[in-house]
C-alpha positions as CSV (number, residue, x, y, z in Angstrom):
1,M,2.2,7.9,-21.7
2,D,4.7,10.7,-21.9
3,R,6.5,10.7,-18.5
4,D,9.4,13.0,-19.4
5,P,9.0,16.1,-17.3
6,S,11.1,18.1,-19.7
7,S,8.8,17.1,-22.6
8,P,6.4,19.7,-24.1
9,Y,3.8,17.0,-24.2
10,Y,4.3,15.8,-20.7
11,G,1.3,13.7,-19.5
12,T,-0.1,12.9,-22.9
13,I,-1.7,9.5,-23.0
14,Y,-1.7,7.5,-26.3
15,I,-3.9,4.5,-27.1
16,I,-3.7,2.6,-30.3
17,R,-5.8,-0.3,-31.5
18,G,-3.4,-3.2,-31.9
19,Y,-5.4,-6.0,-33.7
20,T,-6.9,-5.7,-37.2
21,P,-7.3,-7.6,-40.4
22,Q,-5.2,-7.0,-43.5
23,S,-6.7,-3.7,-44.2
24,A,-4.5,-2.3,-41.5
25,D,-7.1,0.3,-40.5
26,F,-5.4,1.5,-37.3
27,K,-6.3,4.6,-35.3
28,I,-4.7,6.3,-32.4
29,R,-6.5,8.4,-29.8
30,R,-4.9,10.8,-27.3
31,S,-5.9,12.2,-23.9
32,L,-4.4,15.5,-22.7
33,D,-6.2,15.6,-19.4
34,G,-5.0,12.5,-17.6
35,G,-7.5,10.1,-19.2
36,L,-10.7,12.0,-18.4
37,T,-11.4,12.6,-22.1
38,F,-10.0,11.3,-25.4
39,G,-9.9,13.2,-28.6
40,D,-11.1,12.1,-32.0
41,P,-9.4,9.1,-33.6
42,I,-6.3,9.9,-35.7
43,P,-6.0,7.5,-38.7
44,L,-2.7,5.7,-39.2
45,E,-1.5,4.4,-42.6
46,L,0.9,1.6,-41.7
47,C,1.1,-0.5,-44.8
48,S,3.0,2.2,-46.7
49,S,5.9,1.6,-44.3
50,F,6.8,-1.7,-46.1
51,S,8.7,-2.2,-49.3
52,N,6.5,-5.3,-50.1
53,T,2.9,-4.6,-51.0
54,T,1.7,-7.6,-48.9
55,C,0.6,-6.2,-45.6
56,D,-0.7,-8.1,-42.5
57,V,-0.3,-5.9,-39.4
58,E,-1.7,-7.3,-36.2
59,R,0.1,-6.5,-32.9
60,L,2.0,-3.3,-33.0
61,G,3.4,-1.4,-30.0
62,I,3.8,2.2,-28.9
63,A,6.3,3.9,-26.6
64,V,7.2,7.5,-25.7
65,G,10.8,8.6,-25.3
66,K,12.7,11.8,-24.4
67,D,11.4,15.2,-25.3
68,G,8.0,13.9,-26.2
69,A,9.0,11.8,-29.2
70,A,6.6,8.9,-29.7
71,F,7.4,5.6,-31.5
72,I,5.4,2.8,-33.1
73,V,6.7,-0.6,-33.9
74,D,4.9,-1.9,-37.0
75,P,5.3,-5.6,-37.6
76,N,4.2,-7.1,-40.9
77,R,3.4,-10.7,-40.2
78,A,3.0,-11.6,-43.9
79,T,6.6,-10.7,-44.8
80,G,8.5,-10.7,-41.4
81,E,9.4,-7.0,-41.9
82,V,9.3,-4.6,-38.9
83,A,9.1,-0.9,-39.3
84,V,9.5,1.9,-36.7
85,L,7.6,5.1,-37.0
86,R,8.2,8.3,-35.1
87,S,6.1,11.4,-34.2
88,V,7.4,14.7,-32.8
89,D,4.1,16.5,-32.9
90,Q,2.1,14.7,-30.2
91,G,0.9,11.9,-32.5
92,L,-0.6,14.1,-35.2
93,S,1.8,12.8,-37.9
94,W,4.2,9.8,-38.2
95,L,7.2,9.2,-40.3
96,R,9.0,5.9,-41.0
97,M,12.5,6.0,-39.4
98,A,13.7,2.4,-40.0
99,S,12.7,-0.9,-41.5
100,F,14.2,-4.3,-40.5
101,K,13.9,-7.3,-42.9
102,D,13.4,-10.9,-41.6
103,F,12.4,-9.8,-38.1
104,G,9.6,-12.3,-38.0
105,G,6.5,-10.0,-37.6
106,L,6.4,-10.3,-33.8
107,A,8.0,-7.3,-32.2
108,S,7.8,-4.8,-29.2
109,I,9.3,-1.4,-28.5
110,A,10.6,0.3,-25.4
111,T,12.5,3.4,-24.3
112,D,15.0,4.1,-21.6
113,D,13.7,7.0,-19.5
114,A,17.2,7.8,-18.3
115,S,19.3,7.8,-21.6
116,G,16.5,8.1,-24.2
117,T,17.7,5.0,-26.1
118,V,15.0,3.2,-28.1
119,Y,14.9,-0.6,-28.2
120,V,13.0,-3.0,-30.5
121,G,12.8,-6.7,-29.6
122,A,11.7,-9.4,-32.0
123,V,11.6,-13.2,-32.6
124,N,12.3,-14.1,-36.3
125,A,11.0,-17.1,-38.2
126,S,13.9,-19.4,-37.0
127,G,13.2,-18.7,-33.4
128,T,16.1,-16.2,-32.8
129,V,15.5,-13.4,-30.4
130,L,16.8,-10.1,-31.9
131,V,17.3,-6.7,-30.3
132,V,18.1,-3.5,-32.2
133,R,18.6,0.0,-30.7
134,S,18.8,3.7,-31.6
135,A,20.7,6.1,-29.4
136,D,19.7,9.3,-31.1
137,G,15.9,9.2,-30.8
138,G,15.2,6.9,-33.8
139,S,17.2,8.8,-36.5
140,T,19.8,6.1,-36.9
141,W,19.9,2.4,-35.7
142,G,22.6,0.0,-34.9
143,P,22.9,-3.6,-36.2
144,S,20.6,-6.2,-34.8
145,V,22.1,-8.4,-32.1
146,A,21.1,-12.0,-31.5
147,V,20.2,-12.7,-27.9
148,S,19.2,-16.3,-27.9
149,S,17.9,-19.1,-30.1
150,G,15.1,-21.7,-29.8
151,A,12.3,-19.2,-28.9
152,T,8.7,-19.8,-29.5
153,R,6.6,-17.6,-31.9
154,T,5.6,-15.3,-29.0
155,T,6.0,-11.6,-28.8
156,P,9.1,-10.7,-26.6
157,S,9.2,-7.6,-24.3
158,V,12.0,-5.2,-23.5
159,A,12.7,-3.0,-20.5
160,A,15.7,-0.7,-19.8
161,F,17.2,1.3,-17.0
162,Q,20.2,3.4,-18.0
163,D,22.4,1.0,-20.0
164,N,21.0,-2.1,-18.4
165,V,18.6,-3.9,-20.7
166,T,16.4,-7.0,-20.4
167,V,14.4,-8.9,-22.9
168,V,11.9,-11.6,-21.8
169,F,10.7,-14.4,-24.2
170,L,9.6,-18.0,-24.2
171,T,12.1,-20.7,-25.0
172,A,10.5,-23.7,-26.7
173,D,10.0,-27.0,-24.8
174,T,8.3,-30.3,-25.8
175,G,4.6,-31.0,-25.4
176,S,1.4,-29.1,-25.7
177,C,0.2,-26.5,-23.2
178,G,-3.5,-25.7,-23.8
179,I,-4.0,-24.0,-27.1
180,G,-0.2,-23.6,-27.7
181,S,3.1,-25.3,-27.4
182,C,5.0,-25.5,-24.1
183,G,7.8,-23.2,-23.2
184,H,9.7,-21.7,-20.3
185,V,10.2,-18.0,-19.6
186,S,13.8,-16.8,-20.3
187,V,15.3,-13.4,-19.7
188,G,18.3,-12.0,-21.6
189,A,20.3,-9.3,-19.9
190,S,22.7,-6.7,-21.4
191,P,25.0,-4.4,-19.3
192,D,26.1,-2.2,-22.1
193,G,22.9,-0.8,-23.7
194,G,22.1,-3.9,-25.8
195,V,25.5,-4.3,-27.5
196,T,26.3,-7.7,-25.9
197,W,24.0,-10.2,-24.1
198,P,26.2,-12.4,-21.9
199,N,23.4,-13.6,-19.6
200,V,20.2,-15.6,-20.4
201,T,18.3,-17.0,-17.4
202,A,15.4,-19.4,-17.2
203,V,12.9,-18.1,-14.6
204,S,10.0,-20.5,-14.9
205,P,9.2,-24.3,-15.3
206,P,8.4,-25.5,-18.9
207,N,4.7,-25.2,-18.5
208,V,3.9,-21.8,-20.1
209,S,1.8,-21.7,-23.2
210,S,3.2,-20.1,-26.3
211,A,-0.2,-18.3,-26.6
212,S,0.6,-16.3,-23.5
213,A,3.5,-13.8,-23.8
214,P,5.4,-12.8,-20.6
215,S,6.0,-9.2,-19.5
216,V,9.0,-7.3,-18.1
217,A,9.3,-3.9,-16.4
218,A,12.0,-1.8,-14.8
219,S,11.5,0.4,-11.7
220,P,12.7,4.0,-11.3
221,D,15.6,2.7,-9.1
222,G,16.8,-0.1,-11.3
223,I,14.8,-3.2,-10.1
224,F,13.6,-5.5,-12.9
225,A,10.6,-7.7,-12.7
226,V,9.1,-10.5,-15.0
227,S,5.6,-11.9,-14.9
228,W,3.8,-14.7,-16.7
229,N,0.8,-17.1,-16.2
230,S,0.5,-20.8,-16.5
231,L,-1.8,-23.7,-15.5
232,V,-1.4,-25.4,-12.1
233,P,-2.2,-29.1,-11.5
234,A,-5.9,-28.6,-11.1
235,A,-8.8,-28.4,-13.6
236,F,-9.3,-24.9,-15.1
237,V,-7.0,-23.3,-12.5
238,E,-4.3,-20.9,-13.5
239,A,-1.8,-18.8,-11.7
240,T,0.1,-15.5,-12.3
241,Y,3.8,-15.6,-11.3
242,L,6.5,-13.0,-10.7
243,S,10.3,-13.0,-10.5
244,I,12.5,-10.1,-9.3
245,S,16.0,-9.1,-10.1
246,H,18.0,-6.8,-7.7
247,D,21.2,-6.8,-9.8
248,R,20.1,-5.2,-13.1
249,G,18.8,-8.5,-14.7
250,N,21.8,-10.7,-14.0
251,T,19.9,-13.1,-11.6
252,F,16.2,-13.5,-10.8
253,S,14.4,-14.8,-7.7
254,A,12.4,-18.0,-7.6
255,P,8.9,-17.6,-9.0
256,I,6.5,-15.8,-6.6
257,E,2.9,-16.8,-7.0
258,V,0.7,-13.7,-7.1
259,S,-2.7,-15.3,-7.4
260,R,-4.7,-18.4,-8.4
261,Y,-7.9,-18.1,-10.3
262,R,-10.2,-19.8,-12.8
263,G,-8.4,-19.8,-16.1
264,M,-7.4,-21.8,-19.2
265,Y,-4.3,-20.4,-20.9
266,E,-5.6,-16.8,-21.4
267,L,-4.2,-15.1,-24.5
268,E,-1.7,-12.4,-23.7
269,V,0.5,-10.1,-25.7
270,G,2.7,-8.7,-22.9
271,G,2.4,-5.4,-21.2
272,T,0.6,-6.6,-18.1
273,L,3.4,-5.6,-15.6
274,V,4.6,-2.0,-14.6
275,F,6.2,0.0,-11.8
276,D,4.8,3.3,-11.0
277,S,6.9,6.4,-10.2
278,E,7.3,5.3,-6.6
279,S,8.4,1.8,-7.5
280,R,5.1,0.1,-6.6
281,L,4.6,-3.0,-8.7
282,Y,1.4,-3.7,-10.6
283,V,0.4,-6.9,-12.5
284,A,-2.8,-7.7,-14.4
285,W,-4.6,-10.9,-15.3
286,Q,-8.2,-12.2,-15.9
287,S,-10.2,-15.1,-14.6
288,F,-13.3,-17.0,-15.8
289,G,-16.5,-18.2,-14.1
290,N,-16.6,-21.8,-12.8
291,A,-16.7,-24.2,-15.8
292,S,-20.0,-25.7,-14.5
293,E,-21.7,-22.3,-14.2
294,R,-23.6,-20.6,-16.9
295,G,-21.5,-18.0,-18.6
296,A,-18.2,-19.6,-17.6
297,F,-16.6,-18.7,-20.9
298,T,-18.6,-15.6,-21.7
299,E,-17.9,-13.7,-18.5
300,S,-14.6,-12.9,-16.8
301,S,-13.1,-10.7,-14.2
302,I,-10.1,-8.5,-14.8
303,Y,-7.7,-8.3,-11.8
304,V,-4.9,-5.9,-11.0
305,G,-2.6,-6.7,-8.1
306,S,-0.4,-4.1,-6.5
307,S,2.6,-4.5,-4.2
308,G,4.7,-2.0,-2.3
309,D,7.4,-4.5,-1.3
310,L,8.4,-6.0,-4.6
311,G,5.9,-8.9,-4.6
312,Q,6.2,-10.1,-1.0
313,N,2.5,-9.0,-0.4
314,F,-0.1,-8.2,-3.0
315,T,-3.4,-6.3,-2.7
316,N,-5.8,-7.5,-5.5
317,A,-8.7,-5.7,-7.0
318,S,-11.0,-6.7,-9.8
319,F,-14.1,-5.8,-11.8
320,R,-16.5,-8.0,-13.8
321,V,-16.8,-7.8,-17.6
322,S,-19.5,-9.6,-19.6
323,L,-18.5,-10.8,-23.1
324,Q,-21.5,-11.4,-25.4
325,G,-20.1,-14.5,-27.1
326,S,-17.7,-17.4,-26.5
327,G,-14.0,-17.4,-25.9
328,A,-13.6,-15.1,-22.9
329,N,-9.9,-16.1,-22.8
330,G,-9.4,-14.2,-26.1
331,S,-11.3,-11.1,-25.3
332,S,-9.4,-9.0,-22.8
333,Y,-5.8,-8.4,-23.9
334,E,-5.4,-6.3,-20.7
335,H,-2.5,-3.9,-20.7
336,L,-1.0,-1.7,-18.0
337,A,0.9,1.6,-18.5
338,A,2.6,3.8,-15.9
339,G,1.8,7.5,-15.9
340,A,3.0,10.5,-14.0
341,D,2.6,11.2,-10.3
342,E,2.1,7.6,-9.3
343,T,-0.7,7.0,-11.7
344,V,-1.2,3.7,-13.5
345,Y,-3.7,3.0,-16.3
346,L,-5.4,-0.1,-17.6
347,T,-6.8,-0.9,-21.1
348,W,-8.5,-4.0,-22.2
349,Y,-10.3,-5.0,-25.4
350,D,-13.8,-6.4,-25.6
351,V,-13.8,-8.4,-28.9
352,F,-17.1,-10.1,-28.9
353,A,-19.3,-7.4,-27.3
354,G,-18.2,-4.9,-29.9
355,G,-17.1,-2.5,-27.2
356,G,-13.7,-2.0,-28.6
357,A,-10.8,-0.7,-26.5
358,L,-11.7,0.3,-22.9
359,F,-9.7,2.4,-20.5
360,R,-9.7,3.2,-16.7
361,S,-7.3,4.4,-14.1
362,V,-5.9,1.9,-11.6
363,S,-6.7,4.0,-8.6
364,G,-9.0,4.5,-5.6
365,E,-10.8,7.3,-4.0
366,A,-11.2,8.7,-0.5
367,S,-14.1,10.9,0.7
368,G,-13.9,12.7,4.1
369,D,-16.1,14.7,6.4
370,V,-15.3,16.7,9.5
371,A,-17.5,16.8,12.6
372,P,-16.2,20.0,14.2
373,G,-17.6,19.7,17.7
374,A,-17.0,22.7,19.9
375,Q,-17.8,26.3,18.7
376,A,-14.1,27.3,18.9
377,V,-13.3,24.5,16.5
378,R,-16.2,25.3,14.2
379,N,-14.9,28.9,13.8
380,A,-11.4,27.8,12.9
381,R,-9.9,26.8,9.6
382,V,-9.7,23.0,9.2
383,D,-7.4,21.3,6.7
384,V,-7.4,17.6,5.8
385,E,-4.2,16.0,4.5
386,L,-3.6,12.4,3.3
387,R,0.1,11.5,3.7
388,D,2.2,8.6,2.6
389,P,3.3,6.9,5.9
390,T,6.6,5.8,4.6
391,T,7.9,9.1,3.2
392,A,5.6,11.5,5.2
393,T,4.8,13.2,1.8
394,V,1.5,15.0,1.6
395,E,-0.2,13.3,-1.3
396,V,-3.4,15.5,-1.3
397,S,-4.8,18.2,1.0
398,A,-7.9,20.3,1.1
399,M,-9.6,22.9,3.3
400,W,-12.9,21.6,4.8
401,T,-15.7,24.1,3.9
402,G,-18.6,22.2,5.4
403,S,-19.1,19.7,2.5
404,T,-17.7,16.3,1.9
405,L,-14.1,16.3,0.5
406,V,-13.4,13.9,-2.3
407,F,-9.8,12.8,-3.0
408,A,-9.9,11.0,-6.4
409,E,-7.2,9.2,-8.5
410,L,-5.3,7.9,-5.4
411,P,-2.8,5.1,-5.8
412,P,-3.8,2.0,-3.6
413,N,-2.1,2.5,-0.3
414,V,-2.7,3.0,3.4
415,Y,-2.7,6.7,4.0
416,E,-2.3,8.7,7.2
417,V,-5.1,11.3,7.8
418,W,-3.7,14.4,9.3
419,I,-5.9,17.3,10.6
420,R,-4.8,20.9,11.0
421,V,-6.9,23.3,13.0
422,G,-5.2,26.7,12.9
423,N,-1.6,26.1,14.0
424,A,-2.4,22.8,15.7
425,S,-2.1,19.5,13.9
426,A,-2.6,15.8,14.6
427,L,-2.5,12.4,13.1
428,A,-6.2,11.3,13.2
429,G,-5.6,7.8,12.0
430,S,-5.0,5.6,8.9
431,I,-7.3,4.6,6.1
432,P,-6.9,2.0,3.3
433,V,-7.5,3.1,-0.2
434,R,-8.2,0.2,-2.6
435,T,-8.2,0.1,-6.3
436,W,-11.6,0.8,-7.8
437,R,-13.1,1.4,-4.3
438,S,-14.0,4.5,-2.3
439,T,-13.1,4.8,1.3
440,A,-15.3,7.1,3.3
441,F,-14.0,8.6,6.6
442,T,-15.3,11.0,9.2
443,V,-13.0,12.9,11.6
444,R,-14.7,14.1,14.8
445,L,-13.1,17.0,16.7
446,D,-13.9,18.0,20.3
447,G,-12.4,20.7,22.5
448,G,-13.2,24.2,23.7
449,A,-11.6,27.6,24.0
450,G,-9.0,27.8,26.6
451,G,-9.1,24.0,27.1
452,P,-7.0,21.2,25.7
453,P,-6.3,21.0,22.0
454,P,-9.0,19.3,19.8
455,F,-9.5,15.6,20.3
456,P,-10.1,13.6,17.1
457,W,-11.4,10.2,16.4
458,M,-12.3,8.7,13.1
459,T,-14.5,6.2,11.5
460,T,-13.9,4.7,8.0
461,V,-16.0,2.8,5.6
462,E,-14.7,1.3,2.4
463,V,-17.3,1.1,-0.3
464,G,-17.4,-0.1,-3.8
465,G,-21.0,-0.2,-4.7
466,T,-21.6,-1.9,-1.3
467,V,-20.1,-1.6,2.1
468,L,-17.1,-3.8,2.5
469,A,-15.8,-2.9,6.0
470,A,-16.3,-0.5,8.8
471,T,-14.1,0.3,11.8
472,A,-14.0,2.9,14.5
473,A,-11.3,3.8,16.9
474,T,-10.5,6.4,19.6
475,L,-7.1,7.9,19.2
476,A,-4.7,9.5,21.6
477,V,-4.9,13.1,22.7
478,L,-4.0,15.5,19.9
479,Q,-0.5,16.9,20.3
480,H,-0.1,20.6,19.8
481,T,2.4,20.7,16.8
482,R,3.2,23.7,14.7
483,L,3.6,22.7,11.0
484,T,6.2,24.7,9.1
485,R,7.0,24.5,5.5
486,E,10.7,24.0,6.3
487,Q,9.9,20.5,7.6
488,V,9.8,19.2,4.0
489,L,13.4,20.4,3.5
490,Q,14.9,18.1,6.0
491,R,16.1,15.8,3.2
492,K,19.4,17.1,1.8
493,V,18.5,16.4,-1.8
494,R,15.3,18.4,-1.6
495,L,17.1,21.3,0.1
496,L,19.7,21.4,-2.8
497,I,16.8,21.4,-5.3
498,F,15.1,24.3,-3.5
499,E,18.3,26.3,-3.3
500,A,18.9,25.7,-7.1
501,V,15.4,27.1,-7.9
502,R,15.8,30.0,-5.4
503,Q,19.2,31.0,-6.8
504,R,18.1,30.6,-10.5
505,P,14.4,31.3,-10.7
506,G,12.8,30.2,-14.0
507,S,15.1,27.1,-14.4
508,S,13.8,24.3,-16.5
509,F,13.5,20.8,-15.2
510,T,16.6,19.8,-17.2
511,E,18.6,22.6,-15.8
512,I,17.6,21.7,-12.2
513,R,18.3,18.0,-12.8
514,N,21.7,18.6,-14.3
515,A,22.7,21.2,-11.6
516,I,22.1,18.6,-8.8
517,G,23.2,15.6,-10.9
518,L,20.0,13.6,-10.4
519,Q,18.1,11.1,-12.6
520,N,14.8,12.1,-14.2
521,G,12.6,10.2,-11.8
522,V,14.3,11.4,-8.6
523,A,14.3,15.0,-9.6
524,A,10.6,14.8,-10.7
525,Y,9.6,13.3,-7.4
526,H,11.3,15.9,-5.2
527,L,10.0,18.8,-7.3
528,R,6.5,17.4,-6.9
529,V,6.9,17.4,-3.2
530,L,8.2,20.9,-3.1
531,E,5.3,22.0,-5.2
532,K,2.7,20.3,-3.0
533,Q,4.2,22.0,0.1
534,G,4.0,25.4,-1.6
535,L,7.8,26.0,-1.6
536,V,8.0,26.3,-5.4
537,H,5.6,26.4,-8.3
538,S,5.9,25.7,-12.0
539,E,4.6,27.3,-15.2
540,K,4.2,25.6,-18.6
541,G,6.2,27.4,-21.2
542,R,6.6,26.9,-24.9
543,R,8.3,23.6,-24.8
544,H,9.3,23.2,-21.2
545,R,8.1,23.7,-17.6
546,W,9.8,26.4,-15.6
547,Y,10.2,26.4,-11.8
548,Y,10.1,29.4,-9.5
549,P,10.4,29.9,-5.7
550,N,7.1,31.1,-4.1
551,G,6.8,34.4,-2.3
552,D,9.4,36.6,-4.1
553,V,8.3,37.8,-7.4
554,S,11.5,39.9,-7.7
555,L,13.5,36.8,-8.1
556,W,11.7,35.7,-11.2
557,R,13.3,36.0,-14.6
558,D,12.0,35.6,-18.1
559,R,11.6,32.1,-19.3
560,P,14.7,31.1,-21.2
561,L,14.8,29.8,-24.8
562,S,15.7,26.3,-25.5
563,P,18.9,25.5,-27.5
564,L,16.8,24.8,-30.6
565,Q,14.9,28.1,-30.3
566,K,18.3,30.0,-29.8
567,S,19.6,28.4,-32.9
568,V,16.5,29.3,-34.9
569,L,16.7,32.9,-33.9
570,E,20.5,33.1,-34.7
571,N,20.0,31.6,-38.1
572,V,17.0,33.9,-38.9
573,A,19.1,36.9,-37.8
574,Q,21.9,35.8,-40.2
575,D,19.6,34.9,-43.1
576,P,16.3,36.9,-42.9
577,G,13.6,35.3,-45.0
578,I,14.9,31.7,-44.6
579,A,12.2,29.1,-45.2
580,I,11.3,26.6,-42.4
581,R,12.4,23.5,-44.4
582,E,15.8,25.1,-45.2
583,L,16.1,26.1,-41.5
584,A,15.4,22.5,-40.5
585,R,18.0,21.1,-42.9
586,R,20.5,23.6,-41.7
587,L,19.9,22.7,-38.0
588,N,19.7,19.0,-38.8
589,R,16.3,18.8,-37.0
590,H,13.0,17.4,-38.0
591,H,10.8,19.8,-40.0
592,A,7.8,19.4,-37.7
593,A,9.9,20.3,-34.6
594,V,11.3,23.4,-36.2
595,A,7.8,24.5,-37.5
596,Y,6.3,24.0,-34.0
597,N,9.0,26.2,-32.4
598,V,8.7,28.9,-35.1
599,R,4.9,29.1,-34.6
600,A,5.4,29.3,-30.8
601,M,8.1,32.1,-31.1
602,A,6.0,34.0,-33.7
603,T,3.0,33.9,-31.3
604,E,5.1,35.3,-28.5
605,G,6.7,38.0,-30.6
606,L,10.2,36.7,-30.9
607,L,10.2,36.6,-34.7
608,R,7.6,36.9,-37.5
609,T,6.7,34.7,-40.4
610,Q,5.4,35.3,-43.9
611,R,4.0,32.9,-46.5
612,T,5.2,33.3,-50.0
613,G,3.6,30.8,-52.2
614,R,3.9,27.4,-50.5
615,K,6.8,28.4,-48.3
616,V,6.8,30.0,-44.9
617,R,9.7,32.4,-44.4
618,C,11.1,33.6,-41.1
619,F,12.2,37.2,-40.3
620,P,13.7,38.9,-37.3
621,L,11.1,40.9,-35.4
622,D,13.1,44.2,-35.6
623,D,14.0,44.3,-39.4
624,G,11.0,46.6,-40.1
625,G,9.9,44.5,-43.0
626,K,12.8,45.6,-45.2
627,N,13.7,42.1,-46.2
628,D,10.1,41.1,-47.1
629,P,9.7,40.0,-50.7
630,M,6.1,41.2,-50.6
631,P,3.9,43.0,-48.1
632,P,3.6,40.9,-44.9
633,R,0.5,39.1,-43.9
634,P,-0.1,37.0,-40.7
635,T,0.2,33.3,-41.0
636,L,-0.1,30.3,-38.7
637,G,0.7,27.7,-41.2
638,G,3.7,25.4,-41.5
639,D,6.1,25.0,-44.4
């Protein structure tokens, strides 16, 4: 998912099918509305990326970097060659940027949200773990660096935070572990962006199957986590484990057992561990039915555990999947991805049922009603807010209009329910929101005109097809509190951001971030809070999102041009009639990126374009057509 707030494609979700025979018939699908709908499949031709005509692509990976650039790592298991493809037009077209010989055909790709560096990790045929990086968005690549030797033929995974990089892999041990050989989970750590790898740490016992790849993730504040699964000393019982690093990957904690379940060396390809934008930890696994039960190996449950305290406590949620055939352990390939605004998404693959790739949000729902009580309360405006109890941030809010309020796509958490009646407000109580469950609550308000403030009490019911729990409680007398928007500005960082927007309305995310000296995740979080509280609002521009203070239209200014757009206009003014491809070469930018910006600026009346033969030429808007080689005609095409 594109999580760069400065990207023109912010929020786009990409799903790619990652397992196919030698025909390499891959397709990618995109969602532009947070996963509610997906567009038509876009075919991908991957075999042409290789110099050798033999092509056997199985497990490719996808990642999104800065400014909306998307990357695919394309491993050829037949030859050991690994290619990297890049798209700058939201996945519509892909170009090969690099190819690495003798990388072994097992590879993964990751991007650093802070620096934009792209990393590829691989295990070659001799068992050497290799990492290669690009610091310029995939245009050029440094030499591959050997991290460790003796690794099993299992896909490694990479995570990065600023210049701290970790790669997790399996180091081979003796013996057989289920359907694969035995190994132990190892983590290599680099403090300098992958140039050197001085630390390699073993974090698990030697009882992990080579059929089950471990996962690694980095939080927005620099915490690294590793997860894996292995059998425990009991028949058909497996466990998922976690290890945490608080020092950028140099040392890791003892294994933390997340859950035990029915299992038998499930097949994994990594990607089952993520942090959301608030550093909540999510890990996925699957379990089977009891071996003595019918359907033990044709039915399984997919679990996702979440933790707000770095693995000390987990809340697990699951749903049942039926697999019409044998081999449930090879049918899920569950994969997690972190999105924007605390969202997390899950995909899994149903091999035997023919269902293909499936998708759902890792979230819960709350639905609320208000029983207004006295006539004075019934005539007043009533607002319901769900707040994070740790940060006091209003996550969602809505005015009650007499119908049940539904708050969807909520991260699992315990939320405080606040009620506002006119200028009075109160904490009505707390409700749990669980993954793939709906928690229903009712707030009852009593009180009369001239009497004490309203008096709330709340009942909650958590449902997920059936009622799971029900509680009721009477709360303390409602305190008469006036809520002001300035309460949200008590934090100094948020105040600085607000002042930056107020003093320079129309600033882009990048301008605000750089003005305060913040990292992407921190700036994005505080801007979301300011928007939710109505202090600022944003508008989507041609390639960026612009922020304005609320309430004073006179402070607004025109949306600024990006550096690329300014360069395009300057070159067009100097050389009227310049073709888009020549313009891209002169600016040393990708043709698709320049064409996209030219179309956007032509649409908004900043320049005009004219097609002559197969070329699209650009002209200043105010040249009156004197430089036209032929009468102008409108065009929307590219070069």
